[in-house]
DONUDREN-759452 format. One record per residue (C-alpha): x, y, z; residue in three letters. Coordinates in steps of 0.001 Angstrom, whole numbers, plus 500000, padded with zeros to 6 digits. Example, Ala and Ser with C-alpha at 12.3 -4.5 7.8 and 13.67 -1.06 7.14 Angstrom:
DONUDREN-759452
512300495500507800ALA/513670498940507140SER/
***
This chain:
DONUDREN-759452
559017980759386780MET/558271981317383106GLY/554624980373383389VAL/551354981460381882THR/548216981362384002SER/544623982477383850ILE/542732983211387086PRO/539061982406386837ARG/537755982105390369ALA/539007983095393815ALA/538680980723396744SER/538957983477399430ARG/540866980971401540GLY/537758978896402296ARG/538520975891400127THR/541472974494398211VAL/540830973986394510ALA/541395970476393132PRO/544994970075391925ALA/545599968386388562VAL/548740967783386490ALA/548793966867382804VAL/551603965624380567ASP/550389965354376977LEU/553176963631375072GLY/553643962341371545SER/553450958729372749ARG/551715958830376126THR/549258961088377919ALA/549261961195381698GLY/546982962832384261VAL/547571963143387976TRP/544813964400390284ALA/545029965024394018ALA/543419962231396065HIS/542869960256392861ARG/546332959271391639GLY/547725958848388136THR/546121957521384973VAL/547943957206381653SER/547550955715378230GLY/548634955960374592PRO/548209959342372937CYS/546828958222369603GLY/547807955105367669ASP/550748953508369510PRO/551860951690366321THR/552046954843364194ALA/555572955934363154PRO/554783959542364090ALA/552544961146366668GLY/548954961102365452THR/547617963576368028LEU/550759965287369338VAL/553640965516366886ARG/557102966671367931ARG/555588968257371039GLY/552800970082369182ARG/549081969312369331VAL/548015968474365761VAL/544614966932366537ASP/542910968854369342ALA/539689966836369193ASP/541650963609369431GLY/543557964913372457CYS/540273965898374099VAL/538980962348373559ASP/542143960793375034VAL/542132962952378171LEU/538381962552378619THR/538716958762378532GLN/541600958908381009LEU/539783960987383620VAL/536713958746383306ARG/538837955986384797ARG/538781957763388158TYR/536122956365390526PRO/535288959973391420GLN/535128962641388698PRO/537512965573388655VAL/535321968601389407PRO/535425971754387328SER/537336974679388778GLY/540570972710389197ALA/544044974216389207VAL/546012972571386400ILE/549752972487385867VAL/550547971231382368ALA/553944970188381058CYS/555175971792377856ARG/558307971141375780PRO/561134973549376430VAL/561156976437373913LEU/557466975834373117ALA/555821978611371104SER/552788980626372143GLU/550778978900369402ALA/551767975463370708ASP/550763976487374207GLN/547451977937373039ALA/546532974649371347ALA/547204972725374563THR/545250975288376578ARG/542218974765374346HIS/542346971017375001VAL/542642971482378766LEU/539848974060378892ASP/537554971707377004THR/538232968657379171VAL/538550970187382645PHE/536895973639382660ALA/539648974673385090PRO/539843977761387266ALA/543478978209386330ARG/546067976750383985ILE/549795977051384532MET/552393975773382086PHE/555769974486383216VAL/558671973287381075ASP/558798969499381223GLY/562525969557382010VAL/561855971736385039ARG/558959969550386161ALA/561180966478385818ALA/563812968056388052ALA/561159968823390661ILE/559727965324390397GLY/563208963849390843SER/563962965990393882GLY/566900967632392120ALA/565735971186391401ALA/568168973019393706ALA/571440974477392410GLY/572805974225388862SER/571565971206386950LEU/571611969852383401LEU/568446967933382548VAL/568342965695379489VAL/564856964625378418ASP/564830962108375576VAL/561185961566374743GLY/559336959807371963ALA/559775962596369412GLU/561868965302371074LEU/565277965474372714THR/565657968385375123GLU/568694969553377082VAL/568249972357379597ALA/570390974193382103LEU/568526974920385326LEU/569559977253388111SER/567597976669391324ASP/564736975238389305GLY/564665977998386676ARG/565450977217383025VAL/568186979630381977VAL/569232978037378676ALA/567999975150376567ALA/568320973305373276ARG/565999970818371620ARG/565888968623368523SER/563029966877366766GLU/564305963360367308ILE/563392960790369922GLY/562995957132370732THR/560153956671368256ARG/562684957406365508ASP/564596954257366476LEU/562062952311364422SER/562753954574361438ARG/566504954121361132GLY/567804956272363977ALA/570176954686366493THR/570843955095370193VAL/574251956439369198GLU/572539959160367133LEU/570401960139370104LEU/573531960271372232GLY/575309962467369676ASP/572335964829369728CYS/572550965162373512VAL/576328965652373409VAL/576002968353370741GLY/573452970278372790HIS/575614970108375915VAL/578596971405373933HIS/576443974291372641ASP/575440975206376181LEU/579060975029377325ARG/579993977779374862THR/577012980010375646GLY/576577982975377928ALA/575867980710380904ASP/579036978641380503ALA/580047979008384151SER/576703977593385310HIS/577095974734382827VAL/580503973831384253LEU/579018973706387741THR/576118971581386505ALA/578388969211384572VAL/580447968614387704ALA/577241967546389412ARG/576291965205386564GLY/573422965044384063LEU/569887964043385037LEU/568454961761382339LEU/564669961480382093VAL/562079960445379544GLY/561662957261377544ASP/565294957378376427GLY/566510956875379984ALA/565308953259379734LEU/567132952491376480HIS/570303950465377084PRO/573478952236376078GLY/572246955818375942LEU/573433956844379392ALA/576824955208378930SER/577268956746375468ALA/576585960242376779VAL/578686959693379881SER/581643958418377853GLY/581512961208375273ALA/581215964006377816LEU/583207962318380603ARG/580510963151383126VAL/578234961166385379ARG/574741960519384043VAL/572038959903386632HIS/568844958195385525ARG/565770959462387340ALA/564150956829389537ALA/560950957046387475ALA/562137958622384197PRO/558874958319382285ARG/556757959937384998THR/559251962377386546ALA/557744965363384719ALA/554152964444385636LEU/555180963883389258ASN/556850967288389382GLY/553869968970387764ALA/551677967339390416GLY/553803968826393185LEU/553581972224391502ALA/549799971878391169ALA/549403971125394871MET/551532974145395756SER/549554976404393422LEU/546234975157394798ALA/547314975921398362ARG/548929979264397523HIS/547113980631394441PRO/548711984079394719ALA/552158982549394254GLY/551618981616390598GLY/
***
């Protein structure tokens, strides 16, 4: 599964720990909690040309991220208790240092019993109900563009670039974003998992993230690659929804993480 987790307390089968999912993005932070629903809001200054708290998928202001998540969870009528099981989205190819910075934020806000990280592209596939078989997921976010090959929900190869929809206000174009996606798909086609890529391409690309809502991106990628491009039904929240499903599963079956 490619996850990192820390056990802190055993339930002995008597109770199910609260399940929580977190997606801490460069533009938006989202939290889902079982029996409480989803809350989301800007991650930092929404008018800033670059992420003020999370930049290119990396936490650069931990205290600011703590404040944002704390304010979000306070919007729940009932507080999220400590000892929760948290599944947090991370960018594909995230470093251990990047992950450690996010872990610090989550520990501070939630005091969880366990934290599990899942690649956002994988979570998006789960949230879109498309995790089975070979699949190419394209996640065009605010400051990152990620392309990943999944096999039965497992990331087997991936590429990412530090460009996203926020760069459209700084001179980038939708065509440039499309070229980035096309280049990454071509790279994957020539890699060691080329046969899986061919199978995935025949199925079509799953487009998620903020970029899925930008007119012209899907058609540009589809035309250049001559493949079908499927927009997720809820592209901005697909990853958080998938992380929520994973959190519920982990809370019910803690030994499976």
